[in-house]
C-alpha positions as CSV (number, residue, x, y, z in Angstrom):
1,X,59.0,-16.7,45.8
2,X,57.9,-13.6,48.1
3,X,55.5,-11.7,46.1
4,X,55.5,-14.4,42.8
5,X,52.3,-16.3,42.0
6,X,52.5,-20.0,42.8
7,X,52.2,-20.2,38.9
8,X,54.4,-17.2,38.0
9,X,57.6,-19.1,36.9
10,X,57.2,-18.6,33.2
11,X,56.2,-14.3,33.8
12,X,59.1,-11.6,33.9
13,X,56.1,-9.0,35.0
14,X,54.0,-8.4,37.9
15,X,50.7,-9.2,37.3
16,X,48.9,-5.9,36.9
17,X,46.5,-4.7,39.8
18,X,43.4,-4.6,37.1
19,X,43.9,-8.3,36.0
20,X,44.4,-9.4,40.0
21,X,40.9,-7.5,41.0
22,X,39.2,-8.5,37.6
23,X,40.3,-11.9,37.6
24,X,39.9,-12.9,41.9
25,X,37.4,-15.3,42.7
26,X,38.1,-16.0,46.5
27,X,36.0,-13.4,47.8
28,X,33.3,-15.8,46.9
29,X,34.7,-19.0,46.4
30,X,36.0,-19.5,50.0
31,X,32.8,-20.8,50.6
32,X,34.3,-23.8,49.1
33,X,37.2,-23.8,51.6
34,X,36.5,-26.9,53.7
35,X,35.5,-29.0,50.7
36,X,38.5,-27.7,49.1
37,X,40.8,-29.0,51.9
38,X,38.3,-32.4,52.2
39,X,39.9,-33.0,48.9
40,X,43.2,-31.9,49.5
41,X,42.9,-34.8,52.8
42,X,42.3,-37.0,50.4
43,X,44.7,-36.5,47.6
44,X,47.5,-36.0,50.2
45,X,46.3,-39.5,51.9
46,X,46.4,-41.0,48.2
47,X,50.0,-39.7,47.1
48,X,51.5,-40.9,50.4
49,X,49.8,-44.5,50.2
50,X,51.2,-45.1,46.6
51,X,54.6,-43.8,47.2
52,X,54.5,-40.7,44.7
53,X,55.5,-38.6,47.7
54,X,57.1,-39.8,51.0
55,X,54.5,-41.0,53.6
56,X,55.8,-38.4,56.4
57,X,55.5,-35.9,53.7
58,X,51.9,-36.8,53.3
59,X,51.5,-36.9,57.0
60,X,52.8,-33.0,57.7
61,X,50.5,-31.8,54.6
62,X,47.6,-33.3,56.4
63,X,48.4,-32.0,59.5
64,X,48.9,-28.6,58.1
65,X,45.3,-28.5,56.0
66,X,43.6,-29.7,59.4
67,X,45.1,-26.6,61.4
68,X,43.9,-24.4,58.3
69,X,40.6,-26.2,58.5
70,X,39.9,-25.1,62.2
71,X,41.6,-21.2,61.7
72,X,39.2,-21.1,58.7
73,X,36.0,-22.3,61.0
74,X,37.3,-20.2,64.0
75,X,37.1,-17.0,61.4
76,X,40.6,-16.5,62.3
77,X,41.9,-17.5,58.3
78,X,43.3,-14.2,56.3
79,X,42.1,-14.4,52.4
80,X,44.1,-12.8,50.2
81,X,42.7,-11.7,46.9
82,X,45.8,-11.2,45.1
83,X,46.1,-15.2,45.9
84,X,42.9,-15.3,43.4
85,X,41.0,-17.9,44.3
86,X,40.2,-20.3,47.5
87,X,42.6,-22.9,46.4
88,X,45.9,-20.9,46.0
89,X,44.9,-19.4,49.5
90,X,44.8,-22.8,51.1
91,X,48.0,-24.1,49.3
92,X,50.2,-20.7,50.1
93,X,49.5,-20.8,53.9
94,X,50.4,-24.6,53.8
95,X,53.5,-23.6,52.1
96,X,54.0,-20.6,54.7
97,X,53.1,-23.2,57.9
98,X,55.1,-26.4,57.0
99,X,57.5,-25.1,54.1
100,X,58.4,-26.4,51.0
101,X,56.9,-30.0,51.5
102,X,53.3,-28.2,51.2
103,X,54.2,-27.6,47.2
104,X,54.2,-31.2,46.9
105,X,50.4,-31.3,47.6
106,X,49.7,-30.3,44.2
107,X,51.6,-33.2,42.2
108,X,49.1,-35.3,40.2
109,X,46.9,-32.6,40.5
110,X,45.6,-29.8,38.5
111,X,43.4,-26.8,39.4
112,X,40.8,-27.8,37.0
113,X,40.0,-31.2,38.6
114,X,40.4,-29.7,42.4
115,X,38.0,-26.9,41.4
116,X,34.8,-29.3,40.5
117,X,36.0,-31.7,42.8
118,X,35.4,-29.3,45.9
119,X,32.1,-27.6,44.1
120,X,30.6,-31.4,43.5
121,X,31.6,-32.1,47.5
122,X,29.7,-28.9,48.3
123,X,26.5,-29.5,45.8
124,X,26.6,-33.1,46.9
125,X,26.1,-31.4,50.7
126,X,23.9,-28.7,49.7
127,X,21.5,-30.9,47.4
128,X,21.1,-33.4,50.7
129,X,20.0,-30.3,52.7
130,X,17.2,-29.0,49.9
131,X,16.2,-32.6,49.8
132,X,15.7,-33.0,53.6
133,X,14.2,-29.5,53.5
134,X,11.4,-30.8,51.0
135,X,10.8,-33.8,53.1
136,X,9.8,-31.3,56.0
137,X,7.9,-29.2,53.9
138,X,5.8,-32.4,52.5
139,X,5.6,-33.8,56.1
140,X,4.0,-30.2,57.1
141,X,1.7,-30.5,53.8
142,X,0.5,-33.8,55.3
143,X,-0.1,-32.6,58.6
144,X,-2.1,-29.7,57.1
145,X,-4.1,-31.9,54.8
146,X,-5.4,-34.1,57.9
147,X,-6.3,-31.1,59.9
148,X,-8.7,-29.6,56.4
149,X,-10.2,-32.8,55.2
150,X,-13.6,-31.5,56.2
151,X,-13.3,-28.2,55.4
152,X,-14.9,-26.9,51.7
153,X,-13.5,-24.4,48.9
154,X,-13.6,-23.7,45.7
155,X,-11.2,-24.5,43.3
156,X,-10.3,-22.5,40.4
157,X,-9.5,-22.4,36.6
158,X,-8.9,-19.1,35.3
159,X,-9.0,-17.7,38.6
160,X,-12.6,-17.9,38.2
161,X,-14.8,-20.4,40.6
162,X,-14.9,-23.6,38.9
163,X,-15.8,-26.4,41.0
164,X,-15.9,-27.4,45.2
165,X,-12.8,-29.6,46.7
166,X,-11.8,-30.2,49.6
167,X,-8.7,-28.2,51.3
168,X,-6.9,-31.2,51.8
169,X,-6.9,-31.9,48.1
170,X,-5.2,-28.7,47.8
171,X,-2.4,-29.4,50.3
172,X,-2.0,-32.6,48.5
173,X,-1.7,-31.1,45.1
174,X,1.6,-29.2,46.3
175,X,2.7,-32.4,48.2
176,X,2.8,-33.9,44.8
177,X,4.2,-31.0,43.1
178,X,7.6,-30.9,46.1
179,X,8.0,-34.9,45.7
180,X,8.4,-34.7,42.2
181,X,11.1,-32.1,43.3
182,X,12.4,-34.2,45.7
183,X,12.9,-36.5,42.9
184,X,14.5,-34.1,40.6
185,X,17.0,-33.7,42.7
186,X,18.0,-37.3,44.1
187,X,18.0,-38.2,40.3
188,X,20.9,-34.8,40.2
189,X,22.3,-36.6,42.6
190,X,23.4,-39.7,41.2
191,X,25.1,-37.5,38.4
192,X,26.9,-35.3,41.0
193,X,28.2,-38.0,42.9
194,X,30.9,-38.7,40.3
195,X,34.7,-37.8,41.3
196,X,36.7,-35.7,39.2
197,X,39.7,-35.3,40.9
198,X,42.5,-37.1,39.0
199,X,41.6,-35.8,35.6
200,X,44.6,-33.5,35.8
201,X,44.1,-30.1,33.7
202,X,42.5,-32.2,31.1
203,X,44.3,-35.2,29.9
204,X,44.8,-37.5,33.0
205,X,47.8,-38.0,35.3
206,X,51.3,-39.5,34.8
207,X,52.1,-40.3,38.5
208,X,50.7,-44.0,39.3
209,X,47.6,-42.6,41.7
210,X,44.9,-44.2,42.9
211,X,41.3,-42.7,41.9
212,X,39.1,-45.4,43.6
213,X,40.9,-44.5,47.0
214,X,40.2,-41.1,46.5
215,X,36.6,-41.9,45.9
216,X,36.2,-43.9,48.7
217,X,37.9,-41.1,51.1
218,X,35.4,-38.9,49.5
219,X,32.3,-40.8,49.8
220,X,31.8,-40.6,45.9
221,X,30.3,-43.5,44.3
222,X,31.5,-43.2,40.9
223,X,34.7,-42.0,39.3
224,X,34.3,-39.8,36.1
225,X,35.8,-42.1,33.5
226,X,36.8,-39.4,30.7
227,X,39.3,-36.4,31.4
228,X,38.2,-33.6,29.2
229,X,34.5,-34.6,30.7
230,X,35.4,-34.3,34.3
231,X,37.0,-30.9,33.9
232,X,35.0,-29.2,31.4
233,X,31.2,-30.1,31.5
234,X,29.1,-28.3,33.8
235,X,25.5,-29.9,32.8
236,X,25.1,-31.8,36.4
237,X,25.5,-28.0,37.7
238,X,23.2,-26.7,35.2
239,X,21.0,-29.3,35.9
240,X,21.2,-28.6,39.6
241,X,20.2,-25.0,38.8
242,X,17.1,-26.2,36.4
243,X,15.9,-28.4,39.1
244,X,16.2,-25.1,41.8
245,X,14.0,-23.0,39.1
246,X,11.3,-25.5,38.9
247,X,11.2,-25.9,42.4
248,X,11.4,-22.3,43.1
249,X,8.1,-21.9,40.1
250,X,6.2,-24.1,42.6
251,X,7.2,-22.3,45.8
252,X,6.3,-19.2,43.8
253,X,2.9,-20.7,43.0
254,X,1.7,-22.1,46.6
255,X,2.7,-18.3,47.5
256,X,0.5,-16.5,44.8
257,X,-2.4,-18.4,46.1
258,X,-2.2,-18.0,49.8
259,X,-1.0,-14.3,48.9
260,X,-4.6,-14.3,47.1
261,X,-6.5,-16.1,49.9
262,X,-5.0,-13.7,52.2
263,X,-6.4,-10.6,51.3
264,X,-9.8,-9.3,52.3
265,X,-11.3,-9.8,49.0
266,X,-11.3,-13.7,49.4
267,X,-10.1,-14.2,53.3
268,X,-10.0,-17.5,53.1
269,X,-6.8,-17.8,55.6
270,X,-5.0,-15.9,58.2
271,X,-1.4,-15.8,57.9
272,X,0.9,-16.0,61.6
273,X,1.3,-12.4,62.9
274,X,5.2,-13.7,63.4
275,X,5.7,-14.4,59.4
276,X,4.2,-10.7,57.9
277,X,5.0,-7.5,58.7
278,X,3.0,-4.4,58.9
279,X,3.3,-1.0,57.0
280,X,5.3,2.2,58.0
281,X,1.9,4.8,57.0
282,X,-0.9,2.5,57.1
283,X,-1.8,0.9,60.4
284,X,-3.8,-1.5,59.8
285,X,-1.6,-3.6,57.7
286,X,-0.4,-7.1,57.4
287,X,1.5,-7.7,54.7
288,X,2.8,-11.2,53.5
289,X,6.1,-10.3,52.7
290,X,7.3,-13.6,52.9
291,X,5.5,-14.9,50.4
292,X,5.7,-11.9,48.3
293,X,9.6,-12.4,48.4
294,X,9.3,-15.7,47.4
295,X,7.5,-15.4,44.4
296,X,9.9,-12.2,43.3
297,X,13.1,-14.3,44.2
298,X,11.9,-17.4,41.9
299,X,12.7,-14.7,38.9
300,X,16.7,-14.2,40.8
301,X,16.9,-18.5,40.6
302,X,15.5,-18.3,37.2
303,X,18.4,-15.6,36.3
304,X,21.1,-18.0,37.8
305,X,20.5,-20.6,35.4
306,X,20.3,-18.5,32.1
307,X,23.8,-17.3,33.3
308,X,25.6,-20.2,33.3
309,X,23.7,-21.6,30.4
310,X,25.0,-19.0,28.7
311,X,28.5,-19.5,30.3
312,X,28.9,-22.8,28.7
313,X,26.8,-22.3,25.3
314,X,29.8,-21.4,23.4
315,X,32.9,-22.8,25.3
316,X,35.4,-24.8,23.4
317,X,36.8,-28.1,24.6
318,X,38.4,-28.5,28.0
319,X,38.5,-26.1,30.9
320,X,38.0,-22.2,30.0
321,X,38.3,-19.6,32.9
322,X,34.8,-18.6,32.1
323,X,33.5,-21.4,34.3
324,X,35.0,-19.2,37.4
325,X,31.7,-17.9,36.3
326,X,30.0,-21.3,37.9
327,X,30.1,-20.9,41.4
328,X,28.3,-17.7,41.9
329,X,24.7,-18.6,40.5
330,X,24.7,-21.6,42.4
331,X,26.0,-20.3,45.5
332,X,22.8,-17.6,45.0
333,X,20.5,-20.5,43.7
334,X,21.5,-22.9,47.1
335,X,20.7,-19.6,49.6
336,X,17.7,-18.3,48.0
337,X,16.1,-21.8,46.9
338,X,16.7,-23.0,50.6
339,X,15.1,-19.9,52.6
340,X,12.5,-20.1,50.4
341,X,11.4,-23.8,51.5
342,X,11.7,-22.8,55.0
343,X,10.1,-20.3,54.4
344,X,6.6,-21.7,52.9
345,X,7.1,-24.4,55.7
346,X,6.6,-22.1,58.3
347,X,3.8,-20.3,56.3
348,X,1.8,-23.7,56.0
349,X,2.3,-24.9,59.2
350,X,1.0,-21.7,60.6
351,X,-1.8,-20.5,58.9
352,X,-5.5,-20.9,59.6
353,X,-8.0,-21.5,57.1
354,X,-11.6,-19.5,56.8
355,X,-13.5,-22.0,57.0
356,X,-16.9,-20.1,56.8
357,X,-15.8,-18.0,54.4
358,X,-14.5,-21.0,52.2
359,X,-17.3,-23.0,52.3
360,X,-20.0,-20.1,51.3
361,X,-17.3,-19.6,48.0
362,X,-17.5,-23.2,47.2
363,X,-21.4,-23.4,46.6
364,X,-23.5,-21.1,43.9
365,X,-22.4,-21.8,40.3
366,X,-19.6,-23.8,41.5
367,X,-22.1,-26.3,41.6
368,X,-23.0,-25.9,37.9
369,X,-21.3,-28.7,36.3
370,X,-23.0,-31.4,38.4
371,X,-26.2,-30.0,37.6
372,X,-24.9,-30.7,34.0
373,X,-23.7,-34.2,34.8
374,X,-27.4,-35.2,36.9
375,X,-29.1,-34.4,33.3
376,X,-26.5,-36.5,31.6
377,X,-27.3,-39.5,33.9
378,X,-30.7,-39.1,33.4
379,X,-29.8,-39.6,29.1
380,X,-29.1,-36.1,27.7
381,X,-25.9,-36.0,25.6
382,X,-23.4,-33.6,27.7
383,X,-23.4,-30.5,25.4
384,X,-27.4,-30.3,25.3
385,X,-27.4,-30.4,29.4
386,X,-24.4,-27.9,29.4
387,X,-26.9,-25.5,27.5
388,X,-29.5,-25.9,30.1
389,X,-27.7,-25.7,33.1
390,X,-26.2,-22.2,31.4
391,X,-29.6,-21.2,30.8
392,X,-30.4,-21.8,34.6
393,X,-27.6,-20.1,35.2
394,X,-28.5,-17.0,33.1
395,X,-31.6,-17.0,34.7
396,X,-30.4,-16.5,38.5
397,X,-28.1,-14.2,37.5
398,X,-30.6,-12.0,35.9
399,X,-32.4,-11.8,39.4
400,X,-29.2,-11.5,41.4
401,X,-29.7,-15.3,43.0
402,X,-27.3,-18.0,44.3
403,X,-27.9,-21.6,42.9
404,X,-29.0,-22.7,46.0
405,X,-32.1,-20.8,46.2
406,X,-33.5,-22.4,42.9
407,X,-37.3,-24.5,43.6
408,X,-37.6,-27.9,41.8
409,X,-40.4,-26.0,39.9
410,X,-38.0,-24.0,38.5
411,X,-35.7,-26.4,38.0
412,X,-38.6,-28.0,35.7
413,X,-39.1,-24.8,33.7
414,X,-35.7,-25.6,32.1
415,X,-36.0,-29.8,32.1
416,X,-38.7,-32.2,33.2
417,X,-36.1,-34.4,34.0
418,X,-35.4,-32.8,36.9
419,X,-36.2,-34.8,40.1
420,X,-36.2,-33.7,44.1
421,X,-32.5,-35.3,44.3
422,X,-31.4,-32.8,42.1
423,X,-31.7,-30.3,45.2
424,X,-29.0,-32.5,46.7
425,X,-26.6,-31.3,44.3
426,X,-26.8,-27.8,45.9
427,X,-24.2,-28.6,48.6
428,X,-20.5,-28.3,48.2
429,X,-20.0,-31.3,50.4
430,X,-21.9,-33.2,48.2
431,X,-20.6,-32.2,45.1
432,X,-17.0,-32.7,46.2
433,X,-17.8,-36.6,47.4
434,X,-19.3,-37.1,44.2
435,X,-15.8,-37.4,42.5
436,X,-14.9,-40.6,43.5
437,X,-12.4,-41.3,40.8
438,X,-9.1,-42.4,41.6
439,X,-7.3,-38.9,42.6
440,X,-10.6,-37.4,43.3
441,X,-11.3,-34.6,45.9
442,X,-14.0,-37.3,47.3
443,X,-13.4,-37.7,51.2
444,X,-12.9,-41.2,51.0
445,X,-10.0,-40.6,48.1
446,X,-8.6,-37.8,50.3
447,X,-8.4,-40.4,53.0
448,X,-6.8,-43.0,51.3
449,X,-4.3,-40.5,49.7
450,X,-3.0,-39.3,53.1
451,X,-2.7,-42.9,54.1
452,X,-0.6,-43.3,51.2
453,X,2.1,-40.7,52.2
454,X,1.8,-41.5,55.7
455,X,3.4,-44.6,54.7
456,X,5.8,-43.5,52.1
457,X,6.7,-40.2,53.1
458,X,10.2,-40.9,54.3
């Protein structure tokens, strides 16, 4: 058997070197090694329990797999490209370690159901890791919201100053967005948490296997009902990449905000020195490289999603070798997403708001909508009130003045309905606190949101 493939019985020629190089996947799918061994140990236990192979053989196989696992963990295992993938590398090493009895491990299974089982075990673990990271990010956003309840800033539409809000409202908005990301991953986990092993190559297995036992051993809550579906479908994996892409989009958006706010033109926040970099030529620079990389890497994760969608779009049922291409996009997305969540968490935790600069920017014409609403409450139709306040804005712009500089006498030139209380509107705090509707930016509503998340974050 030396030099022969484990599947090489029907072949009369050795595999061409080009084919070995082109088709190998062990260079990347060795990421699944420990999950493959986990699945194989459960499978071996089941084979012995069911009497499909002698119990002593099953015990030898398990002992050999545990030794190989230790070698992998210690970095001593020798991976061989000519053995194609992680699964064949481990099986060949097992046979070399315990003899021909190691060949009995593959009884009642195919690489088709073996690989997707290891992949699902990997993804279950990583999705839980991502969920935990999102929980930490949410906690950090909540803490930052508590710290910034009394800071006002302008919110933006079209990147133009719109209306004053409390800065805490901004952090709570992203907390909501990342909470939905977490919910999507938790929902995805339900469909990942299904056992494919026992489906064979595509049609099931003609040995008296016990799939319920294997599912319990591996911690799967369900068993996949259809063997064709189990070995050929990748929609659950695509769902993960879709969720990762949406989460990266949210991470990219907060990155963009903080990049802009950190600029000298805005000056709303200062980023921690330890999370920024300098310029090789301009000594004054303090660059938000982590945020820029998160923004850039978002496109990379989108690419991972499109890659796998493209792989599966025309595949006939059931398994095809094209599906080897499902691993690298997922490995890349997992690594990129985890790093990006950690980056945003650290930056939110360490950023320092410039309270005075934000307050200054929250005033001025950002208060105009509330003047229009003031007139509406006096009985003027909103469109007419909108026009009157627009005239006031134009009047002050022509004089290069801010809204806060207007007097009551000037107000009355535009409408006799303006009274002394209209001048109270010229405070971003008062304007923000007028938004008392559920979910609004009034301080009392923000405190309610903070209390809700304190009670429900876990």
